[in-house]
C-alpha positions as CSV (number, residue, x, y, z in Angstrom):
1,X,0.0,0.0,0.0
2,X,1.5,3.4,-1.0
3,X,1.3,6.6,1.0
4,X,-1.7,7.8,-0.9
5,X,-3.7,4.7,-0.2
6,X,-2.6,4.8,3.5
7,X,-3.7,8.4,3.7
8,X,-7.1,7.5,2.2
9,X,-7.5,4.6,4.6
10,X,-6.6,6.7,7.6
11,X,-9.0,9.4,6.5
12,X,-11.8,6.9,6.1
13,X,-11.1,5.2,9.4
14,X,-10.9,8.4,11.4
15,X,-14.0,9.9,9.7
16,X,-16.0,6.7,10.4
17,X,-15.0,6.7,14.1
18,X,-15.7,10.5,14.4
19,X,-19.2,10.2,12.8
20,X,-20.0,7.3,15.1
21,X,-18.7,9.4,18.0
22,X,-20.9,12.3,17.0
23,X,-23.9,9.8,17.0
24,X,-23.0,9.0,20.6
25,X,-20.7,6.0,20.4
26,X,-18.3,6.6,23.3
27,X,-16.0,3.7,22.4
28,X,-15.6,5.0,18.8
29,X,-14.8,8.4,20.3
30,X,-12.0,7.0,22.5
31,X,-10.6,5.1,19.5
32,X,-10.8,8.3,17.4
33,X,-9.0,10.4,20.0
34,X,-6.3,7.8,20.5
35,X,-5.6,7.5,16.8
36,X,-5.8,11.3,16.3
37,X,-3.4,11.9,19.1
38,X,-0.8,9.8,17.3
39,X,-1.3,11.7,14.0
40,X,-1.2,15.1,15.7
41,X,1.9,14.2,17.6
42,X,3.7,13.3,14.4
43,X,2.3,16.5,12.7
44,X,3.7,18.7,15.5
45,X,7.0,16.9,15.9
46,X,7.8,17.4,12.3
47,X,7.1,21.1,12.6
48,X,8.6,21.7,16.1
49,X,11.9,19.9,16.0
50,X,13.4,22.9,17.8
51,X,10.7,23.0,20.5
52,X,10.0,19.3,21.4
53,X,8.7,20.2,24.9
54,X,5.7,22.0,23.3
55,X,4.5,19.1,21.2
56,X,2.4,17.3,23.8
57,X,0.8,20.6,24.9
58,X,-0.2,21.3,21.3
59,X,-1.6,17.8,20.9
60,X,-3.8,18.3,24.0
61,X,-4.9,21.7,22.9
62,X,-5.8,20.5,19.5
63,X,-7.7,17.5,20.8
64,X,-9.6,19.9,23.1
65,X,-10.3,22.2,20.2
66,X,-11.6,19.3,18.1
67,X,-13.8,18.3,20.9
68,X,-15.2,21.8,21.5
69,X,-15.7,22.4,17.8
70,X,-17.0,19.0,16.8
71,X,-20.4,20.5,16.1
72,X,-18.9,22.6,13.3
73,X,-17.7,19.6,11.3
74,X,-19.5,19.0,8.1
75,X,-19.6,15.3,7.1
76,X,-19.2,16.2,3.4
77,X,-15.7,17.7,4.0
78,X,-12.6,15.6,4.6
79,X,-12.0,15.1,8.3
80,X,-8.2,15.3,8.2
81,X,-8.3,18.6,6.4
82,X,-10.6,20.0,9.1
83,X,-8.4,18.6,11.9
84,X,-5.2,19.9,10.3
85,X,-6.7,23.4,10.0
86,X,-7.4,23.3,13.8
87,X,-3.9,22.0,14.5
88,X,-2.3,24.6,12.3
89,X,-4.1,27.4,14.1
90,X,-2.9,26.0,17.5
91,X,0.6,25.9,16.1
92,X,0.4,29.4,14.9
93,X,-0.9,30.5,18.3
94,X,2.0,28.9,20.0
95,X,4.6,30.4,17.7
96,X,3.0,33.9,18.1
97,X,2.9,33.7,21.9
98,X,6.4,32.4,22.0
99,X,7.8,35.2,19.8
100,X,5.9,37.8,21.9
101,X,7.4,36.3,25.1
102,X,10.9,36.3,23.6
103,X,10.4,39.9,22.4
104,X,9.6,41.0,26.0
105,X,13.0,39.7,27.1
106,X,15.0,41.3,24.3
107,X,16.8,44.4,25.5
108,X,16.0,47.6,23.7
109,X,18.9,48.9,21.7
110,X,19.8,52.6,21.6
111,X,20.4,52.5,17.9
112,X,17.0,51.2,16.9
113,X,15.6,52.8,13.8
114,X,12.1,53.4,15.1
115,X,10.9,55.3,12.1
116,X,12.4,53.0,9.5
117,X,9.0,51.7,8.4
118,X,5.5,52.6,9.0
119,X,3.0,50.5,10.9
120,X,0.8,50.5,7.7
121,X,3.4,48.7,5.6
122,X,2.2,45.2,6.6
123,X,-1.5,46.2,6.2
124,X,-0.7,47.6,2.8
125,X,1.1,44.5,1.8
126,X,-1.8,42.3,3.0
127,X,-4.3,44.5,1.1
128,X,-2.2,44.3,-2.1
129,X,-1.8,40.6,-1.8
130,X,-5.6,40.1,-1.3
131,X,-6.2,42.3,-4.4
132,X,-3.8,40.2,-6.5
133,X,-5.3,36.9,-5.2
134,X,-8.8,38.0,-6.0
135,X,-7.8,38.3,-9.7
136,X,-7.1,34.5,-9.8
137,X,-9.7,31.8,-10.6
138,X,-11.1,30.3,-7.4
139,X,-9.6,26.9,-7.7
140,X,-6.1,28.3,-8.5
141,X,-6.4,30.8,-5.7
142,X,-7.4,28.2,-3.2
143,X,-4.5,25.9,-4.2
144,X,-2.0,28.7,-4.0
145,X,-3.3,30.0,-0.6
146,X,-3.4,26.5,1.0
147,X,0.1,25.4,-0.2
148,X,2.1,28.6,-0.2
149,X,0.4,30.8,2.5
150,X,-1.1,28.3,4.9
151,X,1.7,25.7,4.5
152,X,-0.5,22.7,3.6
153,X,1.1,19.9,1.6
154,X,-0.1,19.2,-1.9
155,X,-1.8,16.0,-0.7
156,X,-3.6,17.9,2.1
157,X,-4.7,20.6,-0.4
158,X,-5.9,18.0,-2.9
159,X,-7.9,16.3,-0.1
160,X,-9.4,19.5,1.2
161,X,-10.4,20.9,-2.3
162,X,-11.4,17.7,-4.0
163,X,-8.8,18.3,-6.7
164,X,-6.2,15.8,-7.8
165,X,-2.6,16.4,-6.7
166,X,-1.6,17.1,-10.2
167,X,-4.4,19.7,-10.5
168,X,-3.2,21.4,-7.3
169,X,0.4,21.6,-8.6
170,X,-0.8,22.9,-12.0
171,X,-3.1,25.4,-10.2
172,X,-0.2,26.7,-8.0
173,X,2.1,27.0,-11.0
174,X,-0.4,28.9,-13.1
175,X,-1.3,31.1,-10.2
176,X,2.3,32.1,-9.6
177,X,2.8,32.6,-13.3
178,X,-0.2,34.9,-13.5
179,X,0.8,36.9,-10.5
180,X,4.3,37.3,-11.8
181,X,2.9,38.6,-15.1
182,X,0.7,41.1,-13.3
183,X,3.5,42.3,-11.1
184,X,5.8,42.8,-14.1
185,X,3.1,44.5,-16.1
186,X,2.8,41.8,-18.7
187,X,-0.7,40.9,-20.1
């Protein structure tokens, strides 16, 4: 069985357990949480090799978020994409809080260039990016946003969007080519 088949089998097994759990099957819910814990642990370990002590906390926070938001799951959508979205947000929250804490302990330097850039630069860049992205067809835009901005893999993006992996890759390539042409002023 190749990785694609394993991923599909895992998706189906987790989805089946979760739907049974939503229907009130406590045993299925325990099995779901145990299996999901293993997957989340691997997901976070891969992304937090420099912060191994935070992996278990993130697993627990993600499981709690899945539990608290279980009513928002739509059975028509892939379960693993829904769970990975929750896990990514928990990871982002951790990284943001960690960088804020570390910034609080950084000494201020006398030679800081306080006025080197305006606070509006980031907002302007986000607005410009949103405008550029709006010019793309929906499927290409979604593939680009998920893979390049949200950090999802091609397989995760394909699963979440219902596209084939090849279509995701082509969509990302075409999106980048179209954005490059717009930025350089080419038609």
